[in-house]
C-alpha positions, 0 to 999 in steps of 0.5 A: 502482515506487512499490509496489516501493520501499514492499514494499523498505522498509516502515514507513521514509518518510512519504508526502513523503520516500517521493515524494523517494527513488523511484528515478526522479523522477514529478511528485507529482501524478502520486505522490499518485494512485498513493498514495491508490489504493494506500491504497484498495486496501489495499495500503498504510497509514500509521501515525499518525505517517505512516509507508507500510507495505505489508501487502497478503498475497494469500496471506492474502487467497485462505486467508480468502475460501475460508472459507465460514463469512465469505462473503455471504448472498443 
């Protein structure tokens, strides 16, 4: 639910207003765990003003992972 809401409203809300605007209510601590998890995975980002935006692009990730010049050397 949190992921979908951020995808549909990129750059509109800050963290607290995002939580308040969710379609269904959730405990703030649970929201914070989900939010931190998405930040750590690199699926969302916050700008310097605190607005939240969805940045995950799986097609682009697949494209870069397929490039041999960007792979890890063993």
